[in-house]
DODREN-74480 format. One line per 4 residues: their letters; for each residue x, y, z of N, C-alpha, C. Coordinates in nm, 3 decimals, decimal comma. Layout:
! residues N
a> X/Y/Z/X/Y/Z/X/Y/Z  ...
//
This chain:
! residues 126
grgt> -0,975/-0,691/-2,772/-0,938/-0,813/-2,733/-0,784/-0,833/-2,720  -0,742/-0,948/-2,696/-0,604/-0,969/-2,697/-0,538/-0,969/-2,839  -0,462/-0,854/-2,856/-0,384/-0,834/-2,966/-0,470/-0,787/-3,087  -0,594/-0,747/-3,065/-0,669/-0,700/-3,171/-0,697/-0,550/-3,166
ggpa> -0,654/-0,490/-3,059/-0,672/-0,342/-3,050/-0,813/-0,309/-2,985  -0,898/-0,400/-2,961/-1,023/-0,367/-2,903/-1,061/-0,471/-2,807  -1,155/-0,439/-2,714/-1,200/-0,539/-2,608/-1,266/-0,654/-2,673  -1,241/-0,777/-2,629/-1,302/-0,892/-2,670/-1,418/-0,914/-2,589
pgde> -1,525/-1,010/-2,636/-1,634/-1,034/-2,548/-1,586/-1,096/-2,422  -1,647/-1,039/-2,307/-1,590/-1,105/-2,182/-1,493/-1,024/-2,113  -1,437/-0,917/-2,177/-1,323/-0,833/-2,117/-1,371/-0,730/-2,022  -1,501/-0,732/-1,989/-1,554/-0,640/-1,882/-1,477/-0,666/-1,744
drdg> -1,466/-0,566/-1,669/-1,407/-0,585/-1,528/-1,520/-0,636/-1,447  -1,480/-0,639/-1,305/-1,582/-0,701/-1,217/-1,716/-0,626/-1,209  -1,710/-0,505/-1,237/-1,826/-0,412/-1,226/-1,910/-0,399/-1,355  -1,858/-0,476/-1,466/-1,922/-0,486/-1,588/-1,892/-0,364/-1,680
ndpg> -1,781/-0,291/-1,638/-1,741/-0,177/-1,726/-1,650/-0,232/-1,836  -1,654/-0,167/-1,949/-1,566/-0,204/-2,069/-1,437/-0,140/-2,043  -1,311/-0,220/-2,042/-1,196/-0,151/-2,020/-1,146/-0,072/-2,140  -1,206/-0,093/-2,247/-1,167/-0,009/-2,376/-1,202/0,134/-2,373
gded> -1,201/0,193/-2,480/-1,244/0,332/-2,494/-1,137/0,428/-2,473  -1,157/0,547/-2,439/-1,069/0,656/-2,423/-0,970/0,623/-2,307  -0,838/0,617/-2,346/-0,738/0,590/-2,254/-0,727/0,676/-2,135  -0,737/0,808/-2,157/-0,737/0,912/-2,050/-0,858/0,876/-1,949
nsmv> -0,968/0,855/-1,996/-1,090/0,828/-1,919/-1,055/0,693/-1,835  -1,009/0,596/-1,900/-0,981/0,465/-1,820/-0,874/0,500/-1,705  -0,770/0,576/-1,735/-0,664/0,621/-1,635/-0,734/0,687/-1,517  -0,810/0,783/-1,551/-0,881/0,869/-1,454/-0,968/0,786/-1,368
qllr> -1,052/0,698/-1,435/-1,133/0,603/-1,355/-1,054/0,510/-1,270  -0,950/0,461/-1,318/-0,861/0,368/-1,222/-0,808/0,443/-1,113  -0,764/0,561/-1,140/-0,703/0,642/-1,033/-0,814/0,679/-0,929  -0,939/0,713/-0,967/-1,042/0,748/-0,880/-1,075/0,629/-0,801
rivd> -1,072/0,518/-0,857/-1,112/0,390/-0,786/-1,006/0,357/-0,678  -0,874/0,381/-0,714/-0,769/0,354/-0,618/-0,782/0,453/-0,493  -0,808/0,576/-0,525/-0,814/0,679/-0,424/-0,949/0,641/-0,323  -1,055/0,619/-0,396/-1,163/0,582/-0,317/-1,133/0,461/-0,225
fldg> -1,076/0,357/-0,278/-1,053/0,241/-0,209/-0,945/0,285/-0,092  -0,840/0,340/-0,110/-0,752/0,377/-0,013/-0,810/0,461/0,093  -0,888/0,559/0,045/-0,955/0,658/0,140/-1,060/0,589/0,222  -1,136/0,496/0,173/-1,239/0,434/0,239/-1,193/0,307/0,316
amle> -1,210/0,194/0,257/-1,184/0,066/0,320/-1,054/0,050/0,383  -0,948/0,088/0,307/-0,813/0,070/0,367/-0,788/0,160/0,487  -0,836/0,271/0,488/-0,818/0,367/0,605/-0,900/0,304/0,722  -1,014/0,253/0,687/-1,098/0,192/0,802/-1,020/0,074/0,863
faqr> -0,977/-0,002/0,776/-0,912/-0,137/0,832/-0,780/-0,087/0,897  -0,705/0,004/0,850/-0,581/0,047/0,917/-0,610/0,098/1,056  -0,721/0,168/1,075/-0,759/0,221/1,199/-0,789/0,101/1,302  -0,806/-0,013/1,246/-0,843/-0,134/1,331/-0,714/-0,222/1,334
cihl> -0,606/-0,161/1,306/-0,466/-0,222/1,335/-0,438/-0,340/1,240  -0,501/-0,366/1,130/-0,460/-0,453/1,022/-0,350/-0,384/0,953  -0,237/-0,456/0,942/-0,113/-0,404/0,880/-0,129/-0,405/0,728  -0,087/-0,295/0,672/-0,105/-0,272/0,517/0,033/-0,265/0,460
hdpa> 0,096/-0,372/0,437/0,246/-0,377/0,405/0,261/-0,304/0,262  0,188/-0,359/0,157/0,221/-0,314/0,025/0,184/-0,152/0,003  0,073/-0,104/0,045/0,052/0,025/0,032/0,144/0,125/0,122  0,177/0,062/0,236/0,276/0,137/0,322/0,418/0,135/0,258
avgy> 0,455/0,030/0,198/0,581/0,021/0,122/0,589/0,129/0,010  0,478/0,143/-0,074/0,479/0,234/-0,171/0,487/0,385/-0,119  0,397/0,392/-0,006/0,398/0,530/0,061/0,540/0,571/0,121  0,604/0,471/0,165/0,739/0,501/0,223/0,845/0,536/0,107
llyp> 0,830/0,466/0,000/0,907/0,510/-0,122/0,883/0,643/-0,176  0,769/0,701/-0,174/0,719/0,829/-0,216/0,748/0,921/-0,108  0,718/0,902/0,014/0,724/1,005/0,118/0,783/0,943/0,253  0,914/0,911/0,240/0,972/0,865/0,362/0,956/0,946/0,486
qlfh> 0,962/1,084/0,467/0,956/1,172/0,578/0,821/1,168/0,667  0,723/1,083/0,608/0,596/1,079/0,678/0,593/0,954/0,764  0,696/0,880/0,766/0,713/0,756/0,847/0,795/0,767/0,974  0,763/0,702/1,087/0,843/0,709/1,203/0,919/0,566/1,204
lrrs> 1,045/0,573/1,199/1,125/0,452/1,189/1,210/0,437/1,327  1,242/0,317/1,353/1,339/0,295/1,457/1,419/0,168/1,423  1,544/0,151/1,490/1,630/0,034/1,470/1,579/-0,078/1,558  1,576/-0,207/1,508/1,519/-0,312/1,605/1,585/-0,440/1,534
fvgl> 1,596/-0,532/1,632/1,633/-0,663/1,583/1,499/-0,724/1,518  1,516/-0,783/1,403/1,408/-0,858/1,327/1,455/-1,000/1,314  1,392/-1,101/1,370/1,425/-1,236/1,344/1,341/-1,317/1,268  1,361/-1,437/1,237/1,278/-1,523/1,150/1,253/-1,656/1,219
glqg> 1,126/-1,687/1,234/1,091/-1,815/1,310/1,134/-1,926/1,223  1,208/-2,026/1,281/1,254/-2,137/1,202/1,189/-2,268/1,224  1,092/-2,273/1,336/1,020/-2,396/1,369/0,889/-2,372/1,432  0,808/-2,476/1,449/0,682/-2,444/1,524/0,580/-2,372/1,432
efrg> 0,480/-2,314/1,503/0,372/-2,231/1,442/0,428/-2,107/1,389  0,540/-2,056/1,422/0,600/-1,931/1,372/0,697/-1,948/1,256  0,715/-2,071/1,210/0,812/-2,102/1,106/0,770/-2,011/0,986  0,868/-1,933/0,932/0,857/-1,848/0,825/0,807/-1,707/0,844
htyt> 0,780/-1,676/0,986/0,721/-1,556/1,015/0,843/-1,464/1,071  0,843/-1,335/1,037/0,939/-1,234/1,095/0,870/-1,194/1,223  0,971/-1,156/1,330/0,934/-1,104/1,444/1,020/-1,006/1,503  0,981/-0,922/1,597/1,063/-0,820/1,665/0,997/-0,798/1,791
dlrp> 1,075/-0,734/1,890/1,026/-0,702/2,022/1,035/-0,559/2,032  0,924/-0,482/2,051/0,926/-0,345/2,049/0,926/-0,288/2,192  0,933/-0,367/2,293/0,942/-0,328/2,437/1,087/-0,252/2,454  1,081/-0,155/2,548/1,196/-0,077/2,563/1,310/-0,150/2,639
vrta> 1,312/-0,292/2,643/1,407/-0,359/2,724/1,521/-0,391/2,617  1,650/-0,380/2,670/1,758/-0,406/2,580/1,775/-0,550/2,575  1,796/-0,603/2,454/1,820/-0,749/2,420/1,966/-0,768/2,383  2,015/-0,902/2,391/2,149/-0,935/2,339/2,157/-0,919/2,197
erpn> 2,044/-0,932/2,116/2,052/-0,916/1,975/2,070/-0,770/1,930  2,164/-0,753/1,827/2,193/-0,622/1,787/2,092/-0,595/1,677  2,045/-0,462/1,673/1,949/-0,423/1,570/2,000/-0,446/1,428  1,910/-0,505/1,343/1,958/-0,543/1,214/1,863/-0,488/1,105
awia> 1,765/-0,405/1,147/1,670/-0,356/1,048/1,606/-0,226/1,098  1,558/-0,151/1,014/1,479/-0,037/1,043/1,333/-0,080/1,028  1,244/-0,048/1,125/1,110/-0,078/1,124/1,024/0,037/1,127  0,912/0,047/1,070/0,818/0,157/1,082/0,726/0,132/1,194
tgve> 0,722/0,236/1,294/0,641/0,221/1,416/0,510/0,326/1,402  0,503/0,396/1,290/0,398/0,493/1,273/0,405/0,565/1,141  0,304/0,629/1,108/0,283/0,702/0,988/0,191/0,817/0,998  0,231/0,936/0,942/0,133/1,043/0,945/0,026/1,024/0,836
vedl> -0,085/0,948/0,881/-0,195/0,900/0,795/-0,248/1,015/0,707  -0,292/1,121/0,778/-0,367/1,221/0,710/-0,267/1,286/0,603  -0,144/1,316/0,638/-0,046/1,376/0,541/-0,027/1,289/0,415  -0,013/1,157/0,451/0,012/1,064/0,344/-0,108/1,059/0,248
mlal> -0,225/1,049/0,296/-0,352/1,042/0,227/-0,358/1,170/0,136  -0,326/1,292/0,192/-0,339/1,412/0,117/-0,234/1,409/0,001  -0,107/1,365/0,033/-0,007/1,361/-0,072/-0,047/1,269/-0,190  -0,110/1,153/-0,152/-0,141/1,061/-0,259/-0,254/1,110/-0,340
rrdf> -0,345/1,160/-0,276/-0,464/1,233/-0,347/-0,415/1,332/-0,448  -0,318/1,419/-0,397/-0,263/1,528/-0,475/-0,193/1,464/-0,602  -0,111/1,360/-0,567/-0,039/1,291/-0,680/-0,133/1,234/-0,795  -0,244/1,160/-0,734/-0,331/1,102/-0,826/-0,405/1,202/-0,909
amla> -0,446/1,315/-0,849/-0,518/1,427/-0,921/-0,422/1,481/-1,031  -0,300/1,496/-1,001/-0,195/1,541/-1,092/-0,179/1,454/-1,216  -0,183/1,321/-1,184/-0,164/1,219/-1,292/-0,295/1,211/-1,376  -0,408/1,244/-1,304/-0,533/1,240/-1,395/-0,547/1,370/-1,495
ta> -0,475/1,476/-1,462/-0,490/1,585/-1,542/-0,371/1,590/-1,631  -0,269/1,507/-1,629/-0,151/1,502/-1,710/-0,189/1,465/-1,858
//
């Protein structure tokens, strides 16, 4: 439990698994669950064009060479229904606004998934 060195009653995760026990096993199980999640549901959703900002940001930090980037103007909506939303225009038309950001327009999905799997496997055996 909290501060006692062992799990307290009710410390089970959503699947009813006890988070205590062998630390290496817990890490391996966590990594396997992450890989399964990324490989399954996240990949399926990505193929449906749902944007995955957080996993993509981590992937870019680890493997920037797998991302296709381009310069673009990115603005911020200040009023109406788009208030607080960032926007960019990817059409090949020149605009008066100067590019102020790099944006990702694509990723080598298979290469990224293979690299992440390799890294998780390496962590699991460390």
